[in-house]
Z-matrix of the N, CA and C atoms (Angstrom, degrees):
N
C 1 1.449
C 2 1.529 1 108.59
N 3 1.283 2 116.18 1 125.33
C 4 1.454 3 121.30 2 174.63
C 5 1.527 4 107.29 3 -99.22
N 6 1.332 5 116.76 4 113.00
C 7 1.460 6 118.69 5 -178.81
C 8 1.525 7 110.76 6 -66.28
N 9 1.311 8 114.60 7 141.08
C 10 1.461 9 120.27 8 -179.64
C 11 1.527 10 112.15 9 -106.65
N 12 1.313 11 115.44 10 -13.15
C 13 1.463 12 119.96 11 179.27
C 14 1.525 13 109.34 12 -134.65
N 15 1.312 14 114.64 13 165.33
C 16 1.463 15 119.96 14 177.26
C 17 1.528 16 110.15 15 -62.62
N 18 1.307 17 116.36 16 -35.54
C 19 1.466 18 120.97 17 178.82
C 20 1.525 19 110.95 18 -64.22
N 21 1.318 20 117.82 19 -42.90
C 22 1.462 21 121.53 20 177.87
C 23 1.528 22 110.87 21 -64.74
N 24 1.328 23 116.98 22 -39.31
C 25 1.456 24 120.78 23 177.42
C 26 1.525 25 110.17 24 -64.76
N 27 1.314 26 116.30 25 -43.15
C 28 1.456 27 121.33 26 177.78
C 29 1.528 28 110.50 27 -59.00
N 30 1.311 29 117.12 28 -43.32
C 31 1.463 30 121.91 29 179.68
C 32 1.532 31 110.49 30 -63.92
N 33 1.326 32 116.99 31 -43.62
C 34 1.454 33 121.78 32 179.18
C 35 1.529 34 110.85 33 -61.93
N 36 1.318 35 116.71 34 -46.71
C 37 1.466 36 121.21 35 -179.88
C 38 1.532 37 110.35 36 -65.21
N 39 1.312 38 117.50 37 -43.00
C 40 1.465 39 120.96 38 -179.89
C 41 1.521 40 111.32 39 -62.66
N 42 1.311 41 116.71 40 -43.10
C 43 1.469 42 121.25 41 179.17
C 44 1.524 43 110.07 42 -62.84
N 45 1.316 44 116.51 43 -45.75
C 46 1.458 45 120.21 44 179.92
C 47 1.519 46 111.48 45 -66.11
N 48 1.326 47 117.02 46 -35.11
C 49 1.461 48 121.25 47 178.64
C 50 1.519 49 110.67 48 -61.90
N 51 1.300 50 116.99 49 -47.89
C 52 1.469 51 121.12 50 179.79
C 53 1.514 52 110.29 51 -60.81
N 54 1.328 53 117.50 52 -47.06
C 55 1.465 54 121.51 53 -179.01
C 56 1.527 55 111.34 54 -61.24
N 57 1.320 56 116.57 55 -44.15
C 58 1.462 57 120.70 56 -176.86
C 59 1.519 58 111.38 57 -67.45
N 60 1.325 59 117.48 58 -46.55
C 61 1.458 60 119.72 59 -179.77
C 62 1.525 61 111.09 60 -62.44
N 63 1.326 62 117.45 61 -39.28
C 64 1.461 63 120.49 62 178.35
C 65 1.526 64 111.24 63 -68.40
N 66 1.319 65 116.90 64 -37.20
C 67 1.462 66 121.58 65 -178.78
C 68 1.529 67 111.74 66 -67.93
N 69 1.310 68 117.27 67 -39.68
C 70 1.460 69 121.15 68 -175.95
C 71 1.530 70 114.11 69 -91.25
N 72 1.318 71 118.04 70 -10.94
C 73 1.469 72 121.63 71 -177.47
C 74 1.528 73 113.56 72 -58.92
N 75 1.329 74 120.03 73 -41.67
C 76 1.473 75 118.61 74 -179.80
C 77 1.536 76 113.23 75 -59.09
N 78 1.310 77 117.03 76 -35.10
C 79 1.463 78 120.15 77 178.03
C 80 1.531 79 110.46 78 -65.35
N 81 1.322 80 116.18 79 -42.21
C 82 1.466 81 120.27 80 178.15
C 83 1.519 82 110.37 81 -62.83
N 84 1.297 83 117.36 82 -45.22
C 85 1.465 84 121.39 83 -179.68
C 86 1.525 85 110.49 84 -60.29
N 87 1.316 86 116.24 85 -40.94
C 88 1.464 87 120.46 86 178.41
C 89 1.541 88 110.89 87 -62.86
N 90 1.336 89 116.54 88 -44.59
C 91 1.467 90 120.03 89 178.62
C 92 1.527 91 111.48 90 -62.28
N 93 1.318 92 116.66 91 -42.22
C 94 1.465 93 120.69 92 179.88
C 95 1.525 94 110.34 93 -64.40
N 96 1.326 95 116.79 94 -44.70
C 97 1.466 96 120.17 95 179.15
C 98 1.527 97 111.48 96 -61.19
N 99 1.327 98 116.69 97 -42.87
C 100 1.462 99 120.75 98 178.99
C 101 1.530 100 110.57 99 -62.91
N 102 1.302 101 116.05 100 -40.79
C 103 1.469 102 120.61 101 -179.82
C 104 1.525 103 110.65 102 -65.81
N 105 1.312 104 117.03 103 -42.48
C 106 1.469 105 120.56 104 -179.59
C 107 1.527 106 112.26 105 -62.86
N 108 1.337 107 116.80 106 -29.44
C 109 1.463 108 121.00 107 -178.55
C 110 1.529 109 113.52 108 -83.68
N 111 1.312 110 117.41 109 -10.58
C 112 1.463 111 120.09 110 -178.16
C 113 1.525 112 110.67 111 -67.15
N 114 1.292 113 115.10 112 129.38
C 115 1.466 114 120.31 113 -179.57
C 116 1.523 115 112.05 114 -95.81
N 117 1.329 116 116.84 115 -10.09
C 118 1.464 117 120.29 116 -178.66
C 119 1.524 118 113.05 117 -86.79
N 120 1.327 119 117.02 118 0.51
C 121 1.461 120 121.19 119 -178.40
C 122 1.525 121 110.56 120 -116.42
N 123 1.318 122 115.51 121 147.37
C 124 1.463 123 119.85 122 171.91
C 125 1.527 124 107.88 123 -76.72
N 126 1.312 125 115.95 124 169.63
C 127 1.470 126 119.58 125 178.28
C 128 1.521 127 111.01 126 -61.29
N 129 1.316 128 116.82 127 -39.17
C 130 1.463 129 120.29 128 178.79
C 131 1.532 130 110.76 129 -64.30
N 132 1.327 131 116.52 130 -41.12
C 133 1.468 132 120.05 131 178.45
C 134 1.528 133 110.97 132 -66.30
N 135 1.321 134 116.37 133 -38.52
C 136 1.469 135 120.16 134 176.45
C 137 1.524 136 110.21 135 -61.22
N 138 1.317 137 116.22 136 -44.24
C 139 1.467 138 120.34 137 178.97
C 140 1.526 139 110.99 138 -62.20
N 141 1.337 140 116.35 139 -40.28
C 142 1.463 141 120.15 140 177.21
C 143 1.533 142 110.99 141 -62.71
N 144 1.324 143 116.23 142 -44.19
C 145 1.463 144 120.65 143 179.13
C 146 1.533 145 111.01 144 -62.60
N 147 1.320 146 116.47 145 -42.40
C 148 1.465 147 120.69 146 179.21
C 149 1.526 148 110.26 147 -64.00
N 150 1.324 149 116.62 148 -39.46
C 151 1.470 150 119.65 149 176.41
C 152 1.517 151 111.21 150 -61.29
N 153 1.333 152 116.78 151 -41.72
C 154 1.467 153 120.38 152 176.85
C 155 1.525 154 111.42 153 -63.60
N 156 1.325 155 116.45 154 -40.03
C 157 1.476 156 119.58 155 177.12
C 158 1.531 157 110.61 156 -61.27
N 159 1.329 158 115.48 157 -42.04
C 160 1.468 159 120.05 158 -179.51
C 161 1.531 160 111.16 159 -64.36
N 162 1.328 161 116.65 160 -43.28
C 163 1.465 162 119.94 161 178.78
C 164 1.527 163 110.71 162 -63.76
N 165 1.316 164 116.49 163 -41.16
C 166 1.454 165 120.56 164 177.59
C 167 1.520 166 111.84 165 -63.75
N 168 1.325 167 116.12 166 -38.64
C 169 1.469 168 121.77 167 178.23
C 170 1.526 169 110.75 168 -62.23
N 171 1.319 170 116.40 169 -47.16
C 172 1.467 171 120.39 170 -179.80
C 173 1.529 172 110.21 171 -63.36
N 174 1.331 173 117.07 172 -42.75
C 175 1.464 174 121.31 173 179.13
C 176 1.525 175 110.52 174 -62.88
N 177 1.329 176 116.74 175 -45.86
C 178 1.462 177 120.32 176 179.41
C 179 1.520 178 111.48 177 -61.70
N 180 1.320 179 115.79 178 -43.35
C 181 1.462 180 120.12 179 179.03
C 182 1.527 181 110.64 180 -63.16
N 183 1.317 182 116.65 181 -44.54
C 184 1.461 183 120.82 182 -179.41
C 185 1.516 184 110.89 183 -60.47
N 186 1.329 185 116.82 184 -46.90
C 187 1.462 186 120.31 185 178.93
C 188 1.526 187 111.40 186 -60.45
N 189 1.313 188 116.00 187 -44.75
C 190 1.467 189 120.86 188 -179.00
C 191 1.527 190 111.22 189 -63.49
N 192 1.306 191 116.81 190 -41.11
C 193 1.463 192 121.26 191 179.07
C 194 1.523 193 110.27 192 -62.21
N 195 1.324 194 116.54 193 -46.72
C 196 1.476 195 120.53 194 -179.59
C 197 1.518 196 110.27 195 -60.33
N 198 1.327 197 116.62 196 -48.37
C 199 1.466 198 120.41 197 -178.36
C 200 1.521 199 110.89 198 -62.19
N 201 1.316 200 117.32 199 -46.68
C 202 1.467 201 120.87 200 -177.04
C 203 1.527 202 111.84 201 -64.95
N 204 1.315 203 116.99 202 -42.61
C 205 1.471 204 120.00 203 -179.36
C 206 1.528 205 109.85 204 -66.73
N 207 1.324 206 117.45 205 -44.75
C 208 1.464 207 119.86 206 178.32
C 209 1.519 208 111.73 207 -63.60
N 210 1.326 209 116.65 208 -40.05
C 211 1.464 210 120.36 209 177.98
C 212 1.531 211 110.64 210 -61.85
N 213 1.317 212 116.00 211 -41.02
C 214 1.472 213 120.43 212 178.45
C 215 1.529 214 110.55 213 -63.54
N 216 1.303 215 116.81 214 -46.00
C 217 1.470 216 121.14 215 -178.72
C 218 1.519 217 111.54 216 -65.65
N 219 1.342 218 115.95 217 -39.50
C 220 1.466 219 120.17 218 -176.25
C 221 1.522 220 113.21 219 -89.17
N 222 1.330 221 116.49 220 -4.21
C 223 1.469 222 120.40 221 178.61
C 224 1.522 223 113.20 222 71.60
N 225 1.327 224 116.86 223 34.00
C 226 1.469 225 121.36 224 -179.18
C 227 1.528 226 109.62 225 -93.24
N 228 1.328 227 115.61 226 151.93
C 229 1.471 228 120.61 227 177.20
C 230 1.489 229 111.17 228 -93.44
């Protein structure tokens, strides 16, 4: 779908955002669970690691959203 209006583009991006965040969420949850179980880290270090996982998750989602939306607009596989 090639959006013809800003509203259509917004809808496309929003739809892709929801799909991407839902698709990648299980990986984030797994990383967080693994970090929480680590006995070699203090609570503060665990929190720092979880924050890094969250930042990486947002970055990965953002990149995926951009690529998918552009691919849709440009008709790429």
